[in-house]
C-alpha positions as CSV (number, residue, x, y, z in Angstrom):
1,M,-5.7,8.7,-19.4
2,M,-8.3,8.4,-16.6
3,D,-7.3,9.8,-13.2
4,L,-5.9,7.6,-10.5
5,V,-9.1,7.4,-8.4
6,K,-11.2,6.4,-11.4
7,A,-8.6,3.8,-12.4
8,A,-8.7,2.3,-8.9
9,Y,-12.5,1.9,-9.1
10,A,-12.4,0.6,-12.7
11,R,-9.7,-2.0,-12.0
12,H,-10.7,-5.6,-11.2
13,S,-8.7,-8.8,-11.3
14,V,-8.7,-10.4,-14.8
15,R,-7.6,-14.0,-15.5
16,H,-8.5,-14.4,-19.1
17,Y,-6.6,-12.4,-21.8
18,N,-6.7,-12.3,-25.6
19,E,-3.0,-13.3,-26.1
20,K,-2.3,-9.9,-27.7
21,P,1.2,-8.6,-27.0
22,L,1.5,-5.2,-25.3
23,S,1.7,-2.5,-27.9
24,A,5.1,-0.8,-28.3
25,A,3.7,2.3,-26.6
26,D,2.3,0.5,-23.6
27,K,5.4,-1.7,-23.3
28,N,7.7,1.2,-23.3
29,A,5.5,3.2,-20.9
30,I,5.4,0.3,-18.4
31,Q,9.1,-0.4,-18.7
32,N,10.0,3.2,-18.1
33,L,7.9,3.2,-15.0
34,V,9.3,0.0,-13.7
35,T,12.9,1.3,-14.2
36,R,12.0,4.5,-12.3
37,Y,10.3,2.6,-9.4
38,N,13.1,0.1,-9.1
39,K,15.4,3.1,-8.4
40,E,13.0,4.6,-5.9
41,S,12.1,1.4,-4.0
42,G,15.3,-0.8,-4.2
43,L,13.2,-3.6,-5.6
44,H,14.1,-5.6,-8.7
45,M,10.9,-5.6,-10.8
46,Q,11.1,-7.1,-14.3
47,L,8.6,-6.8,-17.1
48,V,8.3,-9.9,-19.2
49,T,6.4,-9.9,-22.5
50,N,5.3,-12.5,-25.0
51,E,6.0,-15.4,-22.7
52,P,3.1,-17.9,-22.3
53,K,4.4,-20.6,-20.1
54,A,4.8,-19.0,-16.6
55,L,1.1,-18.4,-16.1
56,G,0.0,-21.7,-17.7
57,C,-2.2,-19.8,-20.1
58,D,-3.2,-23.1,-21.8
59,K,-4.9,-24.2,-18.6
60,A,-8.1,-22.3,-18.6
61,V,-9.4,-23.7,-15.3
62,R,-10.0,-22.2,-11.9
63,G,-6.8,-20.9,-10.3
64,Y,-5.0,-20.6,-13.7
65,F,-4.9,-18.0,-16.4
66,A,-5.8,-18.1,-20.1
67,G,-4.1,-16.2,-22.9
68,C,-1.8,-14.2,-20.6
69,V,1.6,-13.7,-22.2
70,N,2.8,-10.6,-20.3
71,Y,3.6,-10.2,-16.6
72,L,5.6,-8.3,-14.0
73,V,7.9,-10.2,-11.7
74,I,8.6,-8.5,-8.4
75,C,11.9,-9.6,-6.8
76,G,13.6,-8.3,-3.7
77,K,15.3,-9.1,-0.5
78,G,15.2,-7.9,3.1
79,R,12.6,-7.6,5.8
80,K,10.6,-4.9,4.1
81,A,10.7,-6.4,0.6
82,E,7.1,-7.8,0.7
83,E,5.5,-4.6,1.8
84,L,7.5,-2.6,-0.8
85,A,6.4,-5.1,-3.4
86,G,2.8,-4.5,-2.6
87,Y,3.2,-0.7,-2.5
88,W,5.2,-0.3,-5.7
89,G,3.5,-3.1,-7.5
90,E,0.2,-1.5,-7.0
91,H,1.6,1.7,-8.5
92,V,2.3,-0.3,-11.7
93,V,-1.1,-1.9,-11.6
94,L,-3.1,1.3,-11.4
95,Y,-0.9,3.0,-14.0
96,A,-1.6,0.0,-16.3
97,Q,-5.3,0.5,-15.7
98,Q,-5.0,4.1,-16.6
99,R,-3.7,2.9,-20.0
100,K,-6.5,0.3,-20.2
101,I,-4.2,-2.6,-19.4
102,N,-5.8,-5.3,-17.2
103,S,-4.0,-7.0,-14.4
104,C,-4.1,-9.6,-11.6
105,W,-1.9,-10.1,-8.6
106,I,-0.5,-13.7,-8.3
107,S,1.1,-15.2,-5.3
108,A,1.2,-18.9,-6.1
109,T,-0.6,-20.0,-9.3
110,Y,2.4,-19.6,-11.7
111,E,5.2,-21.8,-12.9
112,K,8.4,-20.6,-11.2
113,D,10.6,-22.8,-13.5
114,F,9.3,-20.9,-16.6
115,C,9.3,-17.5,-15.0
116,K,11.7,-15.4,-17.0
117,C,13.5,-13.3,-14.5
118,T,17.0,-12.8,-13.0
119,L,17.6,-13.1,-9.3
120,R,20.4,-11.2,-7.7
121,P,22.2,-12.6,-4.6
122,G,19.8,-12.9,-1.7
123,E,16.7,-12.1,-3.8
124,K,13.5,-14.1,-4.1
125,I,10.4,-13.8,-6.3
126,I,7.8,-12.1,-4.1
127,A,4.9,-11.8,-6.5
128,V,3.9,-11.9,-10.1
129,I,1.4,-9.5,-11.7
130,A,-0.4,-10.6,-14.9
131,L,-0.7,-7.8,-17.4
132,G,-2.5,-7.5,-20.8
133,Y,-5.7,-6.9,-22.6
134,G,-8.5,-8.8,-21.0
135,V,-11.4,-10.5,-22.8
136,N,-13.4,-8.8,-20.1
137,Q,-12.9,-6.2,-17.4
138,G,-13.2,-8.6,-14.4
139,E,-15.9,-8.5,-11.7
140,K,-16.5,-6.3,-8.7
141,H,-16.3,-8.3,-5.5
142,E,-18.4,-7.6,-2.4
143,S,-16.6,-5.3,0.0
144,K,-16.8,-4.9,3.7
145,R,-18.3,-1.7,5.1
146,F,-16.4,1.2,6.5
147,G,-17.4,0.4,10.1
148,D,-16.1,-3.2,9.7
149,V,-12.5,-2.0,9.2
150,V,-12.2,1.0,11.4
151,K,-11.8,0.8,15.2
152,N,-12.4,4.5,15.9
153,R,-15.8,5.7,16.8
154,G,-17.3,9.2,16.6
155,S,-16.4,12.0,14.2
156,L,-13.5,11.3,11.9
157,P,-11.6,13.7,9.5
158,E,-12.7,13.6,5.9
159,W,-9.2,12.7,4.6
160,F,-9.2,9.6,6.8
161,I,-12.6,8.5,5.6
162,R,-11.6,8.9,2.0
163,G,-8.4,6.9,2.6
164,V,-10.3,4.0,4.2
165,K,-12.9,4.0,1.4
166,M,-10.1,3.8,-1.2
167,A,-8.5,0.9,0.8
168,L,-11.8,-1.0,0.7
169,I,-11.5,-1.3,-3.1
170,A,-7.9,-2.5,-3.0
171,P,-7.0,-6.0,-4.0
172,T,-6.2,-8.3,-1.1
173,S,-5.3,-12.0,-0.9
174,K,-8.3,-14.1,-1.5
175,N,-10.4,-11.0,-1.2
176,Q,-10.3,-11.5,2.6
177,Q,-10.0,-7.8,3.5
178,G,-8.6,-8.8,6.9
179,F,-7.4,-5.3,7.8
180,T,-8.2,-2.7,10.4
181,F,-7.4,1.1,10.4
182,I,-7.0,3.0,13.6
183,L,-6.5,6.8,13.7
184,K,-4.3,7.9,16.6
185,P,-3.5,11.4,17.9
186,T,-1.5,13.8,15.8
187,N,-2.6,12.2,12.5
188,I,-0.8,8.9,13.0
189,V,-2.5,5.9,11.2
190,L,-2.1,2.3,12.3
191,L,-2.9,-0.4,9.8
192,K,-3.3,-4.0,11.1
193,N,-3.6,-6.9,8.8
194,K,-4.5,-10.6,9.2
195,S,-4.7,-11.7,5.6
196,Y,-2.9,-14.6,4.1
197,S,-0.3,-12.7,2.1
198,K,0.7,-10.5,5.1
199,R,3.0,-7.7,4.1
200,I,2.2,-7.6,0.4
201,D,-1.4,-6.6,1.3
202,I,-0.1,-4.0,3.7
203,G,1.8,-2.3,0.9
204,I,-1.2,-2.3,-1.5
205,L,-3.5,-1.0,1.2
206,K,-1.1,1.8,2.1
207,Y,-0.9,3.0,-1.4
208,H,-4.7,3.0,-1.8
209,F,-5.2,4.8,1.5
210,E,-2.7,7.5,0.4
211,I,-4.6,8.0,-2.9
212,G,-7.7,8.6,-1.0
213,A,-6.1,10.8,1.7
214,D,-4.8,12.9,-1.3
215,E,-1.5,14.1,0.1
216,H,-2.9,15.0,3.5
217,N,-0.1,15.3,6.1
218,F,-0.2,12.1,8.2
219,E,2.3,9.4,9.3
220,W,2.1,5.7,9.3
221,Y,2.5,4.1,12.7
222,K,5.9,2.3,12.9
């Protein structure tokens, strides 16, 4: 499989799929990963396959999906659930891309009544991620520049620069990229976000930054 950085650059949102079920190998691989991440995160992510109604795949119009019969439902509860959903959901997204499985984050354009998932007491559906084999590989969107999303001026460490550049290719709600990174003393990184989906984007951005920082020893501002 391609490495994680290459997968992040190769991955773009895909809305039209070829209705092909996930192969047994891909389905098992994703399910095993979801089971593992549920234990690590405390989330309740559920892989649904061969189900065409939740994403309205018969409505090939703007804001809807075509041919998508597989998706991941991310459920959770508590104050941190949305950020965790973004962080761990993006783990699944990039692993899927490594296996040449396309994806798209969804916050609203799906039919909750047809969404096949089980909610435990206190849980809610936080997000849905379309998964499958796209009829294309999606399109690259215009990105902000490094200086647009960093408040620091002057010389910056290479690990921080790599992290921000990786965050600039992360998916965000409506492609707004309404975030700002600030490097504070003793390798503490502050991430501010003004985008529509709030904490979900924060989780996604943190994971991308960590990929770029490549295990450098730093802390997120709390």
